[in-house]
C-alpha positions as CSV (number, residue, x, y, z in Angstrom):
1,K,-52.3,-9.9,-17.0
2,N,-51.5,-6.3,-17.9
3,I,-54.9,-4.8,-17.3
4,Y,-53.7,-0.8,-17.7
5,F,-51.9,-2.4,-21.6
6,N,-55.8,-3.2,-22.3
7,Q,-57.5,0.6,-21.6
8,I,-55.0,1.8,-24.6
9,H,-56.1,2.0,-27.8
10,L,-53.4,0.9,-30.5
11,S,-55.5,2.8,-33.0
12,D,-54.6,6.5,-31.6
13,Y,-50.8,5.7,-32.2
14,D,-49.2,5.9,-35.4
15,A,-46.3,3.4,-33.8
16,I,-44.9,1.4,-31.0
17,V,-41.5,1.7,-29.2
18,V,-40.9,-1.4,-27.0
19,S,-38.0,-1.2,-24.7
20,D,-37.5,-4.9,-23.8
21,Y,-35.1,-5.4,-20.9
22,Q,-35.7,-9.0,-20.2
23,K,-38.0,-7.7,-16.8
24,G,-40.9,-10.1,-17.7
25,I,-43.4,-7.5,-18.6
26,V,-43.5,-8.4,-22.7
27,D,-44.3,-12.0,-23.1
28,E,-46.7,-13.5,-25.8
29,Y,-50.5,-11.3,-23.8
30,I,-48.4,-8.0,-25.3
31,I,-47.3,-9.6,-28.5
32,E,-50.8,-10.6,-29.1
33,K,-51.7,-7.3,-28.7
34,L,-49.4,-5.8,-30.5
35,E,-50.5,-7.9,-33.1
36,K,-53.7,-5.5,-33.6
37,F,-51.1,-3.0,-34.5
38,N,-51.1,-1.6,-38.2
39,G,-47.9,1.1,-37.8
40,P,-44.5,0.0,-36.9
41,I,-42.8,-1.2,-34.1
42,F,-39.7,-0.9,-33.0
43,V,-38.0,-2.4,-30.4
44,D,-34.9,-3.0,-28.5
45,T,-35.0,-5.6,-26.4
46,K,-32.1,-7.5,-24.5
47,K,-33.8,-10.8,-24.6
48,E,-31.3,-13.9,-26.4
49,D,-34.4,-15.7,-27.6
50,L,-36.3,-13.1,-30.1
51,Y,-38.7,-15.9,-31.2
52,L,-41.0,-13.4,-29.7
53,W,-40.7,-10.7,-32.4
54,S,-40.4,-13.4,-35.3
55,N,-42.8,-13.3,-38.1
56,R,-44.2,-9.7,-37.7
57,A,-44.6,-7.2,-41.0
58,K,-43.3,-4.0,-39.6
59,T,-41.4,-5.0,-36.5
60,F,-37.9,-3.5,-36.7
61,V,-35.4,-4.8,-33.5
62,K,-32.2,-3.5,-32.6
63,I,-29.6,-5.0,-30.8
64,N,-26.2,-4.5,-30.4
65,S,-23.0,-7.1,-31.5
66,K,-22.7,-8.7,-28.2
67,E,-26.6,-9.7,-28.1
68,Y,-26.4,-10.3,-31.5
69,K,-24.2,-13.7,-30.5
70,K,-26.3,-14.7,-28.4
71,S,-29.4,-14.5,-29.9
72,K,-32.1,-17.3,-31.1
73,N,-34.3,-16.8,-34.0
74,A,-33.0,-14.2,-35.4
75,D,-33.3,-15.1,-38.9
76,K,-36.8,-14.8,-38.8
77,L,-37.0,-11.4,-37.6
78,E,-38.5,-9.2,-41.1
79,Y,-36.0,-6.8,-39.9
80,L,-33.1,-7.0,-37.4
81,I,-30.4,-4.1,-36.9
82,V,-27.3,-4.4,-34.9
83,T,-25.3,-2.3,-33.7
84,E,-21.6,-2.5,-33.5
85,G,-20.4,0.2,-31.4
86,S,-17.8,2.2,-33.9
87,A,-18.5,-0.1,-36.3
88,G,-21.7,1.9,-37.4
89,A,-24.8,-1.3,-38.1
90,T,-25.6,-3.8,-39.8
91,L,-29.0,-4.0,-41.1
92,F,-30.3,-7.9,-41.8
93,L,-33.8,-8.1,-43.8
94,C,-35.7,-11.8,-43.3
95,G,-32.2,-13.2,-41.6
96,N,-29.5,-12.2,-44.6
97,M,-27.0,-9.1,-44.1
98,D,-28.6,-6.3,-46.3
99,K,-26.3,-3.6,-45.6
100,S,-23.5,-3.0,-43.1
101,F,-23.3,0.9,-42.3
102,P,-20.1,2.3,-40.9
103,L,-19.2,5.5,-39.2
104,I,-18.5,8.5,-41.1
105,D,-16.1,10.0,-39.0
106,K,-14.3,7.6,-35.6
107,L,-13.4,8.6,-32.6
108,D,-10.2,8.0,-31.3
109,S,-11.8,7.3,-27.4
110,P,-15.5,7.3,-27.7
111,N,-17.7,7.8,-24.6
112,V,-20.0,5.0,-25.4
113,I,-22.9,5.6,-22.6
114,G,-26.4,5.8,-23.8
115,C,-25.2,5.6,-27.2
116,G,-27.2,2.5,-27.9
117,D,-30.8,4.4,-26.8
118,T,-29.3,7.4,-28.6
119,F,-28.6,5.8,-32.0
120,F,-32.2,3.8,-31.6
121,A,-34.1,7.5,-30.9
122,G,-32.7,8.3,-34.2
123,F,-33.1,6.0,-35.9
124,I,-36.8,5.9,-35.1
125,I,-37.6,9.7,-35.1
126,N,-35.6,9.8,-38.7
127,F,-37.8,6.5,-39.9
128,M,-41.3,8.2,-38.8
129,K,-40.4,10.8,-41.4
130,T,-38.8,9.9,-44.2
131,N,-39.9,5.9,-44.0
132,D,-36.6,5.5,-45.6
133,L,-35.1,2.4,-43.5
134,Y,-31.4,3.7,-44.9
135,E,-31.8,7.2,-44.5
136,A,-32.6,6.4,-41.0
137,I,-29.9,4.0,-40.1
138,E,-27.7,6.8,-41.8
139,Y,-29.0,9.2,-39.4
140,A,-29.1,7.2,-36.4
141,N,-25.4,6.7,-36.5
142,K,-24.7,10.1,-37.2
143,V,-26.4,10.6,-34.3
144,A,-24.9,7.9,-31.6
145,S,-22.0,9.5,-33.0
146,K,-22.5,12.8,-31.6
147,S,-23.6,11.8,-28.2
148,A,-20.6,9.4,-28.2
149,E,-18.3,12.9,-28.5
150,K,-20.0,14.1,-25.2
151,F,-19.5,12.6,-21.6
152,G,-22.2,11.1,-19.7
153,T,-25.5,10.5,-20.4
154,V,-26.2,13.7,-23.2
155,S,-28.8,15.1,-25.4
156,V,-28.6,15.4,-29.2
157,K,-29.7,18.7,-31.0
158,K,-30.8,18.3,-33.9
159,E,-28.5,21.2,-35.1
160,E,-25.4,19.0,-34.6
161,V,-26.5,16.6,-36.8
162,V,-25.3,17.1,-40.2
163,Q,-27.3,15.2,-42.6
């Protein structure tokens, strides 16, 4: 098992961010350890079966629409955010569609490289600041849109995002 993970004191952290790109690192053992964490857990995953993240309080899973169409057990997640490219994002609560968040400004030829990661980072930062799920998704949409206006993998400065 992951020896390094045993040395981490989860109580030292306000949130945990998991990028699970299906490389074999995140398994039942890690999930079991994360169950002891009381704060929010943010997950960006490429796994088709989302069962590992099901029935877990304060766990926010983000996947894109292509991954969502292939996913299993998405209905068992407390919070699921599906990013939909230029269409924005949709929030599902406990398996039910809660709200759609369309992009305000459509781009003619968006550069989508890194937009999912930018969305995720914007969502986490805003949610930790405001504790408002809807506001955090709206902010994440704005940040991802700003990223899509630029070429390649870029950073987005706070002052570029109109709140």
